[in-house]
N, C-alpha and C positions, 0 to 999 in steps of 0.2 A: 543585427546581433548574431555572433558565431556561436554553435554547438556548446563550446568549452566555456564560452561565458554566461551561458544561463544559470542564473541563480534559482533556488527554490520560490523566493518572491514572485518573480517574474513569471514563473508557471504558474502559481494560485493567483496571481491576478489574471493573467490571460483567462483562464478557466473560469473563474468566479463570473469574470464580464461574459462570458458564453452561456453557462448556466442561468445566470439572472433576467438574461434576454428572451428567455424561452417563456410560453406561455403558460405552461404546465411544469410544476416540479418535477424532474426527470429522475430515474432509478439512476444512482452512481455506482460506476462499478470500476474498479482499479486493479491493478497487479503490480506487486513490489513497491516501486516508489509511487505509483498510482493508488496503492492502497493507504497509502500517508496523505496523500491530496484529497482522497475521498473522505477521512476524517477531518481534515480540516475545512473543506469544504461545506460539511455536515456540521459543525460547528459555527460557523458564520450564517447558519440558516437556511443554505441552500439545498436542495433535492429533497425528495418525497423519500426515499430510503439509500441505505449505501451498504455496499459489499467490497470490503477488505481481502482482496485475496495473497496469501503469502506475503502480507503487508511490511513493508519497513517501518520500523518502528518510529511513532512520534516522540515528542521531547517528554523526558522523564522516565522512559522504559529502559532498565538497566541492564537486565538479563543477557549475559554475553556468551554463548556457548564456542565452544573452540571451533565448532566449524564453521561459525560466522568470521570469526578472526581470521581464519583461513582462505576462507572464500574472497573475503573483501582486501587482503593483505597486498593483492597486485595494484590496488588503488592507494590504499594507504602507507604503503613502504616507503612513497616518496611523497613528500609535502607540497612539491612543485605540481604533482597531480591536483591538487586542489584547484589549479587554473588551466586546466587544459582537459580534453576528452581523452579518456583512456578505455582501452580496448584491452580484450582479454586471450592469450593465446587458445588453441583447441583444448589442451591439456587443462589449462584453469578453466574454460567454460564448463568441460564434463564435471570438473568437482563443484562448481557453484551452482550449475544451473540443471543440468542432466545427468546425475549421479546416479539414476537407477536403467538408464540406458546403457546398452551395450557402447564400446569404443566407435565402431562404425556409425550406429544410430546417431549418437551425439555429435559425429564430424558432419553428418548431413544436417542436423539441424543447426549447428554452428554456421556452415556454409549458407544456410538460408535466411537466417535471423540475426547473426550476429552484427551489431554497430558499435563502436565507440561510444560513449556516453559520457556527460558531465561529469567528472571527477570530484566537482564541490557537492553533488547530490549526496554522494557518500561521507565526505569530508566534514560537511556541514551538520549532517545528524550526528557523526561521532563529537562535534564538539558543542553542539546544543546544551548535552547534559554538563559540559563543563565549561560552559559562559554563562556569567550571571545576567538573570533577566531574561524575558521570554524572546526565544527565538524564532526563526520560521515556521518550523515544524510543531510550536507549541499548540495545545489545544486545551480547552478547558472540558476536564473530565468530570466537572459536576454540572455541566450544563443538562439542566433537565427539558429544555426544549427544541434538542435537535431531534431530527428524523431517526426512526430505527437503523442501527448498525449491526450487520451480521460479518464475522472474521471467519475465514476458511483458511485453514493452515494444512501443510502436507507432513506427514511424520517424516520423511526421510528430507524434507528440504536443508539444505546447509547453508544457504545463504540467508535466509528467513525463517530461522527453525520454528518450530511449533511452540516451543517453549516462549519464544520470544512475542508470537501473536497471542499466547496466552497471556502471558502478563500486561501485553496492551490492552486487551479486551477485560482484563480484572480490573485495570485502571479505573473504568467506568462503572465501578460497583457503586461509586460515591452518588452517581446520577440514577435518578428515576426513568431517565429514556430508556428505551428497549434496546438492549445488547445481547447478540446470540455469538456462539463461540463454536465452530464445526470442524472437525480433524478428521483427516483423510489418511488413514494409515497408508504405508507405502509408497506416496506420492511425493516428487520433488518439487523444485521450483519451476518446472516445465508442466506443471500440472495441469494448464489449459491447453497443452497441445499433445501431450502424451497420449497412449493408448488408454482408454479408461475416462478421459475428459468429459464424456458424457454424462456421467455420475455426477461429476462435480458442477456440471452446468444445468443440471436438473434440478439439483438442491438449490442452487443459486435462484434458480426462476421460480420455483414454488416457494421458496422463502419470500422473496420480492413480491408474489401476487399476493401473498397474505398481508405482508405489511405496508406496502406503499398507497393502497386505495384509502386505508383507516387515516393514513399519515396527511395525504392530500386533503381529507376534509377537514382534518385538524388546522392544516396551513390556509385553509379557504374560510373558516371560520375566524382563523387570528388577524387575517386579511381585512374581513369584513369588519370585524370589531375596532381593528385600528381606524380604517376609515370612516 
């Protein structure tokens, strides 16, 4: 399978097999599209807790700030990009991912980390809200049995704006399962790599340490009852 042909469903099933095979439910942490994957895996009953950082929205989230339109335009301007890997220019990358950094700082991050990614990951997310029925990024927001979930957003994130993450978190209000939202002002999409990343990591670690043990005990009781 080539990178340009990888679909959401392929990625989800691959990760679900790995997580399901573990002896103890893990803490799931994902950034960007990984944040959406964390939500989907939790909805399937996997994981002891989940942290979605600067998350791509799951199906049903409709907030669309202008910055997100501009940041994803290099992928969405051409429908053929749905079927191939798409890269960004240094200028596009600076706007979408590293907008709080200088041009030179962003160029160094681009050189180190940038790789083309499947365009269909972006296209399928957009089409999910326009296509009848449940699509690959659908989750049951009312699921009361999923593990605790934390959203971490960056106040200056262009491609996954805080407003998008906030609506995504608010969608879970219909569920009694634990959901938290934390916004870090002044941080962009490169929040896990830029200076000050330690504060983000420490917050995530503290939250997970608090919620994962309780969740594992609940899961163990459910498994014991089921057997």
